[in-house]
HTML snippet that shows the backbone in 3Dmol.js (N, CA, C, O; Angstrom):
<script src="https://3Dmol.org/build/3Dmol-min.js"></script>
<div id="view" style="width:600px;height:400px;position:relative"></div>
<script>
const pdb = `
ATOM      1  N   ASP A   1      20.035 -75.874  20.943  1.00  0.00           N
ATOM      2  CA  ASP A   1      21.077 -76.120  19.962  1.00  0.00           C
ATOM      3  C   ASP A   1      20.425 -76.404  18.600  1.00  0.00           C
ATOM      4  O   ASP A   1      19.601 -77.310  18.471  1.00  0.00           O
ATOM      5  N   ASP A   2      20.801 -75.630  17.612  1.00  0.00           N
ATOM      6  CA  ASP A   2      20.201 -75.759  16.278  1.00  0.00           C
ATOM      7  C   ASP A   2      20.463 -77.111  15.633  1.00  0.00           C
ATOM      8  O   ASP A   2      19.583 -77.653  14.965  1.00  0.00           O
ATOM      9  N   LEU A   3      21.650 -77.664  15.819  1.00  0.00           N
ATOM     10  CA  LEU A   3      21.957 -78.969  15.212  1.00  0.00           C
ATOM     11  C   LEU A   3      21.151 -80.089  15.866  1.00  0.00           C
ATOM     12  O   LEU A   3      20.738 -81.028  15.187  1.00  0.00           O
ATOM     13  N   THR A   4      20.924 -80.001  17.169  1.00  0.00           N
ATOM     14  CA  THR A   4      20.092 -81.000  17.845  1.00  0.00           C
ATOM     15  C   THR A   4      18.661 -80.911  17.340  1.00  0.00           C
ATOM     16  O   THR A   4      18.028 -81.936  17.091  1.00  0.00           O
ATOM     17  N   ARG A   5      18.151 -79.709  17.189  1.00  0.00           N
ATOM     18  CA  ARG A   5      16.798 -79.513  16.677  1.00  0.00           C
ATOM     19  C   ARG A   5      16.699 -80.057  15.247  1.00  0.00           C
ATOM     20  O   ARG A   5      15.714 -80.705  14.895  1.00  0.00           O
ATOM     21  N   PHE A   6      17.705 -79.796  14.439  1.00  0.00           N
ATOM     22  CA  PHE A   6      17.731 -80.304  13.067  1.00  0.00           C
ATOM     23  C   PHE A   6      17.743 -81.837  13.059  1.00  0.00           C
ATOM     24  O   PHE A   6      17.009 -82.465  12.296  1.00  0.00           O
ATOM     25  N   MET A   7      18.579 -82.427  13.909  1.00  0.00           N
ATOM     26  CA  MET A   7      18.649 -83.896  14.003  1.00  0.00           C
ATOM     27  C   MET A   7      17.298 -84.466  14.426  1.00  0.00           C
ATOM     28  O   MET A   7      16.839 -85.453  13.851  1.00  0.00           O
ATOM     29  N   THR A   8      16.660 -83.863  15.414  1.00  0.00           N
ATOM     30  CA  THR A   8      15.355 -84.318  15.877  1.00  0.00           C
ATOM     31  C   THR A   8      14.327 -84.224  14.752  1.00  0.00           C
ATOM     32  O   THR A   8      13.542 -85.152  14.556  1.00  0.00           O
ATOM     33  N   ASN A   9      14.324 -83.125  14.017  1.00  0.00           N
ATOM     34  CA  ASN A   9      13.393 -82.958  12.897  1.00  0.00           C
ATOM     35  C   ASN A   9      13.625 -84.009  11.812  1.00  0.00           C
ATOM     36  O   ASN A   9      12.667 -84.563  11.273  1.00  0.00           O
ATOM     37  N   GLN A  10      14.886 -84.285  11.491  1.00  0.00           N
ATOM     38  CA  GLN A  10      15.199 -85.287  10.472  1.00  0.00           C
ATOM     39  C   GLN A  10      14.688 -86.664  10.889  1.00  0.00           C
ATOM     40  O   GLN A  10      14.075 -87.375  10.092  1.00  0.00           O
ATOM     41  N   LEU A  11      14.944 -87.030  12.127  1.00  0.00           N
ATOM     42  CA  LEU A  11      14.530 -88.350  12.603  1.00  0.00           C
ATOM     43  C   LEU A  11      13.017 -88.449  12.764  1.00  0.00           C
ATOM     44  O   LEU A  11      12.435 -89.509  12.533  1.00  0.00           O
ATOM     45  N   THR A  12      12.378 -87.349  13.160  1.00  0.00           N
ATOM     46  CA  THR A  12      10.915 -87.327  13.287  1.00  0.00           C
ATOM     47  C   THR A  12      10.255 -87.563  11.936  1.00  0.00           C
ATOM     48  O   THR A  12       9.251 -88.270  11.846  1.00  0.00           O
ATOM     49  N   ARG A  13      10.813 -86.974  10.892  1.00  0.00           N
ATOM     50  CA  ARG A  13      10.264 -87.175   9.545  1.00  0.00           C
ATOM     51  C   ARG A  13      10.483 -88.595   9.043  1.00  0.00           C
ATOM     52  O   ARG A  13       9.648 -89.137   8.319  1.00  0.00           O
ATOM     53  N   LYS A  14      11.591 -89.190   9.421  1.00  0.00           N
ATOM     54  CA  LYS A  14      11.949 -90.507   8.895  1.00  0.00           C
ATOM     55  C   LYS A  14      11.320 -91.664   9.677  1.00  0.00           C
ATOM     56  O   LYS A  14      11.010 -92.704   9.096  1.00  0.00           O
ATOM     57  N   PHE A  15      11.130 -91.493  10.989  1.00  0.00           N
ATOM     58  CA  PHE A  15      10.653 -92.581  11.839  1.00  0.00           C
ATOM     59  C   PHE A  15       9.425 -92.122  12.631  1.00  0.00           C
ATOM     60  O   PHE A  15       9.501 -91.149  13.382  1.00  0.00           O
ATOM     61  N   HIS A  16       8.313 -92.808  12.468  1.00  0.00           N
ATOM     62  CA  HIS A  16       7.045 -92.397  13.078  1.00  0.00           C
ATOM     63  C   HIS A  16       7.064 -92.408  14.605  1.00  0.00           C
ATOM     64  O   HIS A  16       6.276 -91.694  15.226  1.00  0.00           O
ATOM     65  N   PHE A  17       7.922 -93.181  15.213  1.00  0.00           N
ATOM     66  CA  PHE A  17       7.933 -93.308  16.680  1.00  0.00           C
ATOM     67  C   PHE A  17       8.861 -92.307  17.359  1.00  0.00           C
ATOM     68  O   PHE A  17       8.974 -92.308  18.585  1.00  0.00           O
ATOM     69  N   ILE A  18       9.518 -91.464  16.595  1.00  0.00           N
ATOM     70  CA  ILE A  18      10.399 -90.435  17.169  1.00  0.00           C
ATOM     71  C   ILE A  18       9.667 -89.099  17.090  1.00  0.00           C
ATOM     72  O   ILE A  18       9.084 -88.759  16.061  1.00  0.00           O
ATOM     73  N   ASN A  19       9.706 -88.345  18.195  1.00  0.00           N
ATOM     74  CA  ASN A  19       9.053 -87.040  18.239  1.00  0.00           C
ATOM     75  C   ASN A  19       9.890 -86.075  19.073  1.00  0.00           C
ATOM     76  O   ASN A  19      10.957 -86.430  19.574  1.00  0.00           O
ATOM     77  N   GLY A  20       9.396 -84.866  19.210  1.00  0.00           N
ATOM     78  CA  GLY A  20      10.126 -83.817  19.914  1.00  0.00           C
ATOM     79  C   GLY A  20      10.445 -84.121  21.361  1.00  0.00           C
ATOM     80  O   GLY A  20      11.358 -83.519  21.926  1.00  0.00           O
ATOM     81  N   SER A  21       9.710 -85.047  21.980  1.00  0.00           N
ATOM     82  CA  SER A  21       9.992 -85.383  23.375  1.00  0.00           C
ATOM     83  C   SER A  21      11.304 -86.162  23.520  1.00  0.00           C
ATOM     84  O   SER A  21      11.802 -86.344  24.631  1.00  0.00           O
ATOM     85  N   LEU A  22      11.855 -86.617  22.406  1.00  0.00           N
ATOM     86  CA  LEU A  22      13.107 -87.385  22.425  1.00  0.00           C
ATOM     87  C   LEU A  22      14.322 -86.534  22.039  1.00  0.00           C
ATOM     88  O   LEU A  22      15.333 -87.066  21.580  1.00  0.00           O
ATOM     89  N   MET A  23      14.222 -85.223  22.225  1.00  0.00           N
ATOM     90  CA  MET A  23      15.308 -84.330  21.806  1.00  0.00           C
ATOM     91  C   MET A  23      16.628 -84.666  22.502  1.00  0.00           C
ATOM     92  O   MET A  23      17.683 -84.612  21.870  1.00  0.00           O
ATOM     93  N   THR A  24      16.588 -85.009  23.781  1.00  0.00           N
ATOM     94  CA  THR A  24      17.824 -85.359  24.495  1.00  0.00           C
ATOM     95  C   THR A  24      18.428 -86.626  23.898  1.00  0.00           C
ATOM     96  O   THR A  24      19.643 -86.708  23.715  1.00  0.00           O
ATOM     97  N   TRP A  25      17.589 -87.608  23.596  1.00  0.00           N
ATOM     98  CA  TRP A  25      18.060 -88.846  22.965  1.00  0.00           C
ATOM     99  C   TRP A  25      18.669 -88.534  21.600  1.00  0.00           C
ATOM    100  O   TRP A  25      19.723 -89.066  21.253  1.00  0.00           O
ATOM    101  N   CYS A  26      18.006 -87.669  20.824  1.00  0.00           N
ATOM    102  CA  CYS A  26      18.531 -87.274  19.507  1.00  0.00           C
ATOM    103  C   CYS A  26      19.858 -86.535  19.642  1.00  0.00           C
ATOM    104  O   CYS A  26      20.763 -86.726  18.831  1.00  0.00           O
ATOM    105  N   ARG A  27      19.973 -85.686  20.672  1.00  0.00           N
ATOM    106  CA  ARG A  27      21.236 -84.980  20.915  1.00  0.00           C
ATOM    107  C   ARG A  27      22.366 -85.972  21.188  1.00  0.00           C
ATOM    108  O   ARG A  27      23.474 -85.829  20.671  1.00  0.00           O
ATOM    109  N   ASP A  28      22.065 -86.980  22.011  1.00  0.00           N
ATOM    110  CA  ASP A  28      23.073 -87.987  22.324  1.00  0.00           C
ATOM    111  C   ASP A  28      23.507 -88.749  21.069  1.00  0.00           C
ATOM    112  O   ASP A  28      24.691 -89.033  20.891  1.00  0.00           O
ATOM    113  N   LEU A  29      22.540 -89.080  20.197  1.00  0.00           N
ATOM    114  CA  LEU A  29      22.887 -89.738  18.924  1.00  0.00           C
ATOM    115  C   LEU A  29      23.780 -88.841  18.084  1.00  0.00           C
ATOM    116  O   LEU A  29      24.793 -89.282  17.541  1.00  0.00           O
ATOM    117  N   LYS A  30      23.394 -87.585  17.985  1.00  0.00           N
ATOM    118  CA  LYS A  30      24.163 -86.621  17.193  1.00  0.00           C
ATOM    119  C   LYS A  30      25.603 -86.535  17.699  1.00  0.00           C
ATOM    120  O   LYS A  30      26.548 -86.557  16.910  1.00  0.00           O
ATOM    121  N   GLU A  31      25.759 -86.439  18.995  1.00  0.00           N
ATOM    122  CA  GLU A  31      27.098 -86.301  19.564  1.00  0.00           C
ATOM    123  C   GLU A  31      27.935 -87.567  19.397  1.00  0.00           C
ATOM    124  O   GLU A  31      29.158 -87.494  19.274  1.00  0.00           O
ATOM    125  N   LYS A  32      27.281 -88.717  19.393  1.00  0.00           N
ATOM    126  CA  LYS A  32      28.012 -89.978  19.286  1.00  0.00           C
ATOM    127  C   LYS A  32      28.340 -90.365  17.840  1.00  0.00           C
ATOM    128  O   LYS A  32      29.408 -90.914  17.571  1.00  0.00           O
ATOM    129  N   HIS A  33      27.413 -90.075  16.904  1.00  0.00           N
ATOM    130  CA  HIS A  33      27.547 -90.642  15.567  1.00  0.00           C
ATOM    131  C   HIS A  33      27.697 -89.649  14.420  1.00  0.00           C
ATOM    132  O   HIS A  33      28.074 -90.049  13.319  1.00  0.00           O
ATOM    133  N   CYS A  34      27.417 -88.382  14.641  1.00  0.00           N
ATOM    134  CA  CYS A  34      27.357 -87.451  13.509  1.00  0.00           C
ATOM    135  C   CYS A  34      28.572 -86.529  13.465  1.00  0.00           C
ATOM    136  O   CYS A  34      29.225 -86.254  14.472  1.00  0.00           O
ATOM    137  N   TYR A  35      28.836 -86.071  12.255  1.00  0.00           N
ATOM    138  CA  TYR A  35      29.893 -85.096  12.050  1.00  0.00           C
ATOM    139  C   TYR A  35      29.552 -84.266  10.829  1.00  0.00           C
ATOM    140  O   TYR A  35      28.736 -84.667  10.000  1.00  0.00           O
ATOM    141  N   VAL A  36      30.172 -83.123  10.727  1.00  0.00           N
ATOM    142  CA  VAL A  36      29.952 -82.240   9.590  1.00  0.00           C
ATOM    143  C   VAL A  36      31.034 -82.544   8.565  1.00  0.00           C
ATOM    144  O   VAL A  36      32.225 -82.540   8.876  1.00  0.00           O
ATOM    145  N   ALA A  37      30.599 -82.805   7.345  1.00  0.00           N
ATOM    146  CA  ALA A  37      31.551 -83.103   6.271  1.00  0.00           C
ATOM    147  C   ALA A  37      32.234 -81.816   5.822  1.00  0.00           C
ATOM    148  O   ALA A  37      31.624 -80.747   5.858  1.00  0.00           O
ATOM    149  N   PRO A  38      33.475 -81.907   5.406  1.00  0.00           N
ATOM    150  CA  PRO A  38      34.145 -80.722   4.858  1.00  0.00           C
ATOM    151  C   PRO A  38      33.509 -80.343   3.527  1.00  0.00           C
ATOM    152  O   PRO A  38      32.844 -81.171   2.905  1.00  0.00           O
ATOM    153  N   PRO A  39      33.702 -79.112   3.084  1.00  0.00           N
ATOM    154  CA  PRO A  39      33.145 -78.707   1.791  1.00  0.00           C
ATOM    155  C   PRO A  39      33.649 -79.622   0.676  1.00  0.00           C
ATOM    156  O   PRO A  39      34.811 -80.029   0.662  1.00  0.00           O
ATOM    157  N   ALA A  40      32.759 -79.932  -0.246  1.00  0.00           N
ATOM    158  CA  ALA A  40      33.165 -80.753  -1.391  1.00  0.00           C
ATOM    159  C   ALA A  40      34.116 -79.945  -2.257  1.00  0.00           C
ATOM    160  O   ALA A  40      33.910 -78.753  -2.484  1.00  0.00           O
ATOM    161  N   VAL A  41      35.145 -80.598  -2.731  1.00  0.00           N
ATOM    162  CA  VAL A  41      36.136 -79.916  -3.564  1.00  0.00           C
ATOM    163  C   VAL A  41      36.209 -80.609  -4.914  1.00  0.00           C
ATOM    164  O   VAL A  41      36.328 -81.831  -5.000  1.00  0.00           O
ATOM    165  N   GLY A  42      36.136 -79.821  -5.943  1.00  0.00           N
ATOM    166  CA  GLY A  42      36.205 -80.345  -7.305  1.00  0.00           C
ATOM    167  C   GLY A  42      37.627 -80.333  -7.822  1.00  0.00           C
ATOM    168  O   GLY A  42      38.564 -80.074  -7.067  1.00  0.00           O
ATOM    169  N   PRO A  43      37.796 -80.614  -9.113  1.00  0.00           N
ATOM    170  CA  PRO A  43      39.136 -80.607  -9.724  1.00  0.00           C
ATOM    171  C   PRO A  43      39.829 -79.262  -9.532  1.00  0.00           C
ATOM    172  O   PRO A  43      39.195 -78.212  -9.641  1.00  0.00           O
ATOM    173  N   GLY A  44      41.088 -79.293  -9.255  1.00  0.00           N
ATOM    174  CA  GLY A  44      41.858 -78.065  -9.080  1.00  0.00           C
ATOM    175  C   GLY A  44      41.622 -77.391  -7.740  1.00  0.00           C
ATOM    176  O   GLY A  44      42.038 -76.250  -7.538  1.00  0.00           O
ATOM    177  N   GLY A  45      40.942 -78.100  -6.798  1.00  0.00           N
ATOM    178  CA  GLY A  45      40.711 -77.534  -5.481  1.00  0.00           C
ATOM    179  C   GLY A  45      39.577 -76.529  -5.425  1.00  0.00           C
ATOM    180  O   GLY A  45      39.445 -75.812  -4.433  1.00  0.00           O
ATOM    181  N   ILE A  46      38.752 -76.458  -6.465  1.00  0.00           N
ATOM    182  CA  ILE A  46      37.658 -75.499  -6.491  1.00  0.00           C
ATOM    183  C   ILE A  46      36.425 -76.114  -5.837  1.00  0.00           C
ATOM    184  O   ILE A  46      35.971 -77.189  -6.229  1.00  0.00           O
ATOM    185  N   SER A  47      35.889 -75.417  -4.834  1.00  0.00           N
ATOM    186  CA  SER A  47      34.702 -75.916  -4.137  1.00  0.00           C
ATOM    187  C   SER A  47      33.484 -75.812  -5.044  1.00  0.00           C
ATOM    188  O   SER A  47      33.265 -74.790  -5.695  1.00  0.00           O
ATOM    189  N   LYS A  48      32.701 -76.871  -5.079  1.00  0.00           N
ATOM    190  CA  LYS A  48      31.483 -76.870  -5.883  1.00  0.00           C
ATOM    191  C   LYS A  48      30.297 -77.113  -4.961  1.00  0.00           C
ATOM    192  O   LYS A  48      30.160 -78.196  -4.394  1.00  0.00           O
ATOM    193  N   GLU A  49      29.439 -76.105  -4.810  1.00  0.00           N
ATOM    194  CA  GLU A  49      28.274 -76.230  -3.934  1.00  0.00           C
ATOM    195  C   GLU A  49      27.394 -77.385  -4.396  1.00  0.00           C
ATOM    196  O   GLU A  49      27.057 -77.493  -5.575  1.00  0.00           O
ATOM    197  N   GLY A  50      27.032 -78.237  -3.461  1.00  0.00           N
ATOM    198  CA  GLY A  50      26.158 -79.359  -3.783  1.00  0.00           C
ATOM    199  C   GLY A  50      26.865 -80.562  -4.377  1.00  0.00           C
ATOM    200  O   GLY A  50      26.228 -81.591  -4.602  1.00  0.00           O
ATOM    201  N   ASP A  51      28.154 -80.466  -4.638  1.00  0.00           N
ATOM    202  CA  ASP A  51      28.885 -81.563  -5.269  1.00  0.00           C
ATOM    203  C   ASP A  51      28.812 -82.841  -4.442  1.00  0.00           C
ATOM    204  O   ASP A  51      28.653 -83.924  -5.005  1.00  0.00           O
ATOM    205  N   LEU A  52      28.925 -82.740  -3.131  1.00  0.00           N
ATOM    206  CA  LEU A  52      28.885 -83.906  -2.262  1.00  0.00           C
ATOM    207  C   LEU A  52      27.521 -84.593  -2.353  1.00  0.00           C
ATOM    208  O   LEU A  52      27.448 -85.820  -2.413  1.00  0.00           O
ATOM    209  N   LEU A  53      26.445 -83.809  -2.363  1.00  0.00           N
ATOM    210  CA  LEU A  53      25.107 -84.393  -2.482  1.00  0.00           C
ATOM    211  C   LEU A  53      24.920 -85.097  -3.820  1.00  0.00           C
ATOM    212  O   LEU A  53      24.328 -86.175  -3.874  1.00  0.00           O
ATOM    213  N   ARG A  54      25.413 -84.508  -4.886  1.00  0.00           N
ATOM    214  CA  ARG A  54      25.307 -85.147  -6.213  1.00  0.00           C
ATOM    215  C   ARG A  54      26.085 -86.458  -6.237  1.00  0.00           C
ATOM    216  O   ARG A  54      25.598 -87.453  -6.773  1.00  0.00           O
ATOM    217  N   ARG A  55      27.280 -86.472  -5.666  1.00  0.00           N
ATOM    218  CA  ARG A  55      28.075 -87.701  -5.642  1.00  0.00           C
ATOM    219  C   ARG A  55      27.375 -88.774  -4.821  1.00  0.00           C
ATOM    220  O   ARG A  55      27.363 -89.941  -5.214  1.00  0.00           O
ATOM    221  N   TYR A  56      26.787 -88.395  -3.681  1.00  0.00           N
ATOM    222  CA  TYR A  56      26.090 -89.360  -2.836  1.00  0.00           C
ATOM    223  C   TYR A  56      24.872 -89.922  -3.574  1.00  0.00           C
ATOM    224  O   TYR A  56      24.630 -91.128  -3.535  1.00  0.00           O
ATOM    225  N   ALA A  57      24.112 -89.063  -4.239  1.00  0.00           N
ATOM    226  CA  ALA A  57      22.936 -89.499  -4.991  1.00  0.00           C
ATOM    227  C   ALA A  57      23.323 -90.459  -6.112  1.00  0.00           C
ATOM    228  O   ALA A  57      22.530 -91.321  -6.492  1.00  0.00           O
ATOM    229  N   ALA A  58      24.525 -90.318  -6.638  1.00  0.00           N
ATOM    230  CA  ALA A  58      25.000 -91.190  -7.717  1.00  0.00           C
ATOM    231  C   ALA A  58      25.592 -92.497  -7.191  1.00  0.00           C
ATOM    232  O   ALA A  58      26.050 -93.331  -7.972  1.00  0.00           O
ATOM    233  N   GLY A  59      25.582 -92.677  -5.863  1.00  0.00           N
ATOM    234  CA  GLY A  59      26.063 -93.934  -5.297  1.00  0.00           C
ATOM    235  C   GLY A  59      27.417 -93.852  -4.621  1.00  0.00           C
ATOM    236  O   GLY A  59      27.873 -94.845  -4.054  1.00  0.00           O
ATOM    237  N   ASP A  60      28.072 -92.710  -4.659  1.00  0.00           N
ATOM    238  CA  ASP A  60      29.360 -92.535  -3.983  1.00  0.00           C
ATOM    239  C   ASP A  60      29.083 -92.115  -2.545  1.00  0.00           C
ATOM    240  O   ASP A  60      28.706 -90.970  -2.296  1.00  0.00           O
ATOM    241  N   ASP A  61      29.267 -93.031  -1.596  1.00  0.00           N
ATOM    242  CA  ASP A  61      28.962 -92.698  -0.206  1.00  0.00           C
ATOM    243  C   ASP A  61      30.051 -91.859   0.444  1.00  0.00           C
ATOM    244  O   ASP A  61      29.907 -91.460   1.600  1.00  0.00           O
ATOM    245  N   SER A  62      31.124 -91.587  -0.262  1.00  0.00           N
ATOM    246  CA  SER A  62      32.209 -90.717   0.204  1.00  0.00           C
ATOM    247  C   SER A  62      32.755 -91.126   1.561  1.00  0.00           C
ATOM    248  O   SER A  62      33.254 -90.294   2.318  1.00  0.00           O
ATOM    249  N   GLY A  63      32.657 -92.421   1.862  1.00  0.00           N
ATOM    250  CA  GLY A  63      33.203 -92.926   3.111  1.00  0.00           C
ATOM    251  C   GLY A  63      32.318 -92.677   4.315  1.00  0.00           C
ATOM    252  O   GLY A  63      32.769 -92.833   5.449  1.00  0.00           O
ATOM    253  N   ILE A  64      31.066 -92.294   4.098  1.00  0.00           N
ATOM    254  CA  ILE A  64      30.155 -92.040   5.208  1.00  0.00           C
ATOM    255  C   ILE A  64      29.566 -93.379   5.653  1.00  0.00           C
ATOM    256  O   ILE A  64      28.766 -93.972   4.929  1.00  0.00           O
ATOM    257  N   PRO A  65      29.951 -93.857   6.829  1.00  0.00           N
ATOM    258  CA  PRO A  65      29.449 -95.163   7.269  1.00  0.00           C
ATOM    259  C   PRO A  65      28.018 -95.077   7.792  1.00  0.00           C
ATOM    260  O   PRO A  65      27.637 -94.084   8.411  1.00  0.00           O
ATOM    261  N   LYS A  66      27.241 -96.105   7.545  1.00  0.00           N
ATOM    262  CA  LYS A  66      25.904 -96.199   8.113  1.00  0.00           C
ATOM    263  C   LYS A  66      26.043 -96.818   9.500  1.00  0.00           C
ATOM    264  O   LYS A  66      26.908 -97.663   9.734  1.00  0.00           O
ATOM    265  N   VAL A  67      25.181 -96.386  10.414  1.00  0.00           N
ATOM    266  CA  VAL A  67      25.241 -96.831  11.795  1.00  0.00           C
ATOM    267  C   VAL A  67      23.867 -97.354  12.204  1.00  0.00           C
ATOM    268  O   VAL A  67      22.852 -96.700  11.966  1.00  0.00           O
ATOM    269  N   LEU A  68      23.841 -98.536  12.820  1.00  0.00           N
ATOM    270  CA  LEU A  68      22.601 -99.055  13.394  1.00  0.00           C
ATOM    271  C   LEU A  68      22.534 -98.624  14.855  1.00  0.00           C
ATOM    272  O   LEU A  68      23.478 -98.830  15.618  1.00  0.00           O
ATOM    273  N   VAL A  69      21.408 -98.023  15.235  1.00  0.00           N
ATOM    274  CA  VAL A  69      21.230 -97.522  16.592  1.00  0.00           C
ATOM    275  C   VAL A  69      20.082 -98.276  17.245  1.00  0.00           C
ATOM    276  O   VAL A  69      18.973 -98.313  16.713  1.00  0.00           O
ATOM    277  N   ASP A  70      20.350 -98.869  18.387  1.00  0.00           N
ATOM    278  CA  ASP A  70      19.343 -99.593  19.156  1.00  0.00           C
ATOM    279  C   ASP A  70      18.311 -98.602  19.688  1.00  0.00           C
ATOM    280  O   ASP A  70      18.669 -97.588  20.289  1.00  0.00           O
ATOM    281  N   THR A  71      17.025 -98.897  19.466  1.00  0.00           N
ATOM    282  CA  THR A  71      15.964 -98.001  19.932  1.00  0.00           C
ATOM    283  C   THR A  71      15.168 -98.576  21.096  1.00  0.00           C
ATOM    284  O   THR A  71      14.145 -98.011  21.482  1.00  0.00           O
ATOM    285  N   SER A  72      15.622 -99.693  21.661  1.00  0.00           N
ATOM    286  CA  SER A  72      14.883-100.297  22.773  1.00  0.00           C
ATOM    287  C   SER A  72      14.854 -99.396  24.014  1.00  0.00           C
ATOM    288  O   SER A  72      13.911 -99.466  24.802  1.00  0.00           O
ATOM    289  N   ASP A  73      15.875 -98.554  24.193  1.00  0.00           N
ATOM    290  CA  ASP A  73      15.896 -97.681  25.367  1.00  0.00           C
ATOM    291  C   ASP A  73      14.873 -96.549  25.279  1.00  0.00           C
ATOM    292  O   ASP A  73      14.645 -95.857  26.271  1.00  0.00           O
ATOM    293  N   ILE A  74      14.249 -96.344  24.110  1.00  0.00           N
ATOM    294  CA  ILE A  74      13.171 -95.350  23.995  1.00  0.00           C
ATOM    295  C   ILE A  74      11.816 -96.041  23.818  1.00  0.00           C
ATOM    296  O   ILE A  74      10.830 -95.411  23.437  1.00  0.00           O
ATOM    297  N   GLY A  75      11.787 -97.344  24.102  1.00  0.00           N
ATOM    298  CA  GLY A  75      10.533 -98.074  24.069  1.00  0.00           C
ATOM    299  C   GLY A  75      10.119 -98.615  22.719  1.00  0.00           C
ATOM    300  O   GLY A  75       8.969 -99.014  22.535  1.00  0.00           O
ATOM    301  N   HIS A  76      11.050 -98.631  21.767  1.00  0.00           N
ATOM    302  CA  HIS A  76      10.745 -99.174  20.444  1.00  0.00           C
ATOM    303  C   HIS A  76      11.720-100.320  20.160  1.00  0.00           C
ATOM    304  O   HIS A  76      12.918-100.091  19.995  1.00  0.00           O
ATOM    305  N   PRO A  77      11.204-101.556  20.105  1.00  0.00           N
ATOM    306  CA  PRO A  77      12.109-102.684  19.859  1.00  0.00           C
ATOM    307  C   PRO A  77      12.757-102.583  18.486  1.00  0.00           C
ATOM    308  O   PRO A  77      12.122-102.178  17.512  1.00  0.00           O
ATOM    309  N   GLY A  78      14.003-102.949  18.425  1.00  0.00           N
ATOM    310  CA  GLY A  78      14.715-102.937  17.149  1.00  0.00           C
ATOM    311  C   GLY A  78      15.757-101.849  17.084  1.00  0.00           C
ATOM    312  O   GLY A  78      16.320-101.437  18.098  1.00  0.00           O
ATOM    313  N   SER A  79      16.007-101.386  15.861  1.00  0.00           N
ATOM    314  CA  SER A  79      17.025-100.368  15.658  1.00  0.00           C
ATOM    315  C   SER A  79      16.664 -99.519  14.442  1.00  0.00           C
ATOM    316  O   SER A  79      15.783 -99.870  13.657  1.00  0.00           O
ATOM    317  N   ILE A  80      17.364 -98.399  14.309  1.00  0.00           N
ATOM    318  CA  ILE A  80      17.225 -97.548  13.141  1.00  0.00           C
ATOM    319  C   ILE A  80      18.604 -97.401  12.497  1.00  0.00           C
ATOM    320  O   ILE A  80      19.635 -97.589  13.143  1.00  0.00           O
ATOM    321  N   GLU A  81      18.596 -97.064  11.224  1.00  0.00           N
ATOM    322  CA  GLU A  81      19.850 -96.868  10.513  1.00  0.00           C
ATOM    323  C   GLU A  81      20.054 -95.391  10.251  1.00  0.00           C
ATOM    324  O   GLU A  81      19.191 -94.721   9.683  1.00  0.00           O
ATOM    325  N   LEU A  82      21.200 -94.893  10.668  1.00  0.00           N
ATOM    326  CA  LEU A  82      21.594 -93.524  10.364  1.00  0.00           C
ATOM    327  C   LEU A  82      22.608 -93.578   9.242  1.00  0.00           C
ATOM    328  O   LEU A  82      23.502 -94.425   9.239  1.00  0.00           O
ATOM    329  N   GLY A  83      22.469 -92.687   8.307  1.00  0.00           N
ATOM    330  CA  GLY A  83      23.394 -92.658   7.172  1.00  0.00           C
ATOM    331  C   GLY A  83      23.776 -91.246   6.842  1.00  0.00           C
ATOM    332  O   GLY A  83      24.208 -90.488   7.710  1.00  0.00           O
ATOM    333  N   PHE A  84      23.620 -90.890   5.597  1.00  0.00           N
ATOM    334  CA  PHE A  84      24.038 -89.594   5.095  1.00  0.00           C
ATOM    335  C   PHE A  84      23.256 -88.434   5.706  1.00  0.00           C
ATOM    336  O   PHE A  84      23.792 -87.338   5.870  1.00  0.00           O
ATOM    337  N   GLU A  85      21.986 -88.677   6.044  1.00  0.00           N
ATOM    338  CA  GLU A  85      21.171 -87.566   6.542  1.00  0.00           C
ATOM    339  C   GLU A  85      21.789 -86.906   7.733  1.00  0.00           C
ATOM    340  O   GLU A  85      21.227 -85.953   8.272  1.00  0.00           O
TER     341      GLU A  85
END
`;
const viewer = $3Dmol.createViewer("view");
viewer.addModel(pdb, "pdb");
viewer.setStyle({}, {cartoon: {color: "spectrum"}});
viewer.zoomTo();
viewer.render();
</script>
């Protein structure tokens, strides 16, 4: 699954203790916490490519909640935060 592979790659880059052997764990996180945002729409209903990313970079989280995920079940005490990525 391309989205699972993408999720695993994102988490591997962000957290040193996550690697490709945790793909099933990453898939489970993706299925539980992630969703695809609808296309960003500008004034007059016109879609603007990248508009959502620009708004997020400017501090508008667009209602995307951050989630703390317990990592003790993969042998790493503590948790990680999932957000916009």
